[in-house]
C-alpha positions as CSV (number, residue, x, y, z in Angstrom):
1,M,0.0,0.0,0.0
2,T,1.3,3.4,-1.0
3,T,1.1,6.5,1.2
4,L,0.7,10.0,-0.3
5,A,1.4,13.0,2.0
6,L,-1.1,15.8,1.4
7,A,0.0,19.4,1.2
8,P,-0.7,21.7,4.1
9,R,-3.3,23.7,2.0
10,L,-5.9,21.7,0.0
11,D,-7.6,24.5,-1.9
12,L,-7.8,26.2,-5.3
13,S,-4.1,27.0,-5.3
14,H,-3.1,23.3,-4.9
15,A,-6.0,21.6,-6.7
16,S,-4.1,20.8,-9.8
17,E,-1.2,19.3,-7.8
18,L,-3.6,17.2,-5.7
19,A,-5.6,16.0,-8.7
20,G,-2.4,15.0,-10.5
21,A,-1.0,13.2,-7.5
22,L,-4.3,11.3,-7.0
23,R,-4.4,10.3,-10.7
24,G,-0.9,9.0,-10.4
25,H,-2.0,6.5,-7.7
26,K,-5.1,5.2,-9.4
27,G,-5.5,1.4,-9.5
28,A,-3.8,0.7,-6.2
29,D,-4.6,0.8,-2.5
30,L,-3.7,4.2,-1.1
31,V,-3.3,5.9,2.3
32,L,-3.6,9.7,2.3
33,D,-1.5,11.3,5.1
34,A,-3.4,14.4,6.2
35,S,-1.3,15.0,9.3
36,A,0.2,18.3,7.8
37,V,-3.1,19.7,6.5
38,T,-3.8,23.2,8.0
39,H,-6.5,24.2,5.5
40,L,-9.1,22.1,3.7
41,G,-11.1,24.1,1.2
42,G,-14.1,23.2,-0.8
43,L,-12.2,22.2,-4.0
44,G,-9.8,20.1,-2.0
45,L,-12.8,18.4,-0.4
46,Q,-14.4,17.8,-3.8
47,L,-11.2,16.2,-5.1
48,L,-11.0,13.9,-2.1
49,A,-14.7,12.9,-2.5
50,A,-14.2,12.2,-6.2
51,A,-11.1,10.1,-5.4
52,A,-13.1,8.1,-2.8
53,K,-15.7,7.3,-5.5
54,T,-13.1,6.3,-8.0
55,W,-11.3,4.0,-5.5
56,R,-14.7,2.4,-4.5
57,T,-15.6,1.8,-8.1
58,Q,-12.2,0.2,-8.8
59,G,-12.4,-1.9,-5.7
60,H,-9.4,-0.5,-4.0
61,S,-8.8,0.8,-0.5
62,L,-8.5,4.5,0.2
63,T,-7.9,5.7,3.7
64,I,-7.0,9.0,5.3
65,Q,-4.7,8.6,8.2
66,P,-3.2,10.2,10.2
67,R,-5.2,13.4,10.1
68,S,-4.5,16.8,11.6
69,A,-7.0,18.5,13.9
70,A,-7.5,21.1,11.2
71,F,-8.5,18.5,8.7
72,D,-11.0,16.9,11.0
73,E,-12.4,20.3,12.0
74,A,-12.9,21.3,8.3
75,L,-14.8,18.0,7.7
76,G,-17.1,19.0,10.6
77,T,-17.5,22.5,9.2
78,F,-18.5,21.1,5.8
79,G,-20.7,18.5,7.5
80,V,-18.9,15.6,5.9
81,N,-18.2,12.3,7.5
82,L,-14.8,10.7,7.2
83,A,-16.4,7.6,5.8
84,D,-17.6,9.6,2.8
85,L,-13.9,10.3,1.8
86,Q,-12.7,6.7,2.2
87,S,-13.5,3.6,0.2
88,E,-15.9,1.1,1.7
89,E,-13.0,-1.3,2.0
90,A,-11.2,1.1,4.2
91,A,-14.1,1.8,6.6
């Protein structure tokens, strides 16, 4: 299983970078390390949700761990459950 460290800011300014990194790991189980995330914006959240859907469809595991307090707080602000951003296999 591969681990991808997420950038501190997951927003419009880093969306292209995040999308490319996620595309590069398609087709394999993946752990997203969100321990350094200080800001999760709406576009970053959309990319993570789309990745979860892709990984589910392909039957691979996608997990987000460890997570920073800021990451978890942003999920709460958006009203999103962590399970929505992980594949069913990872739940």
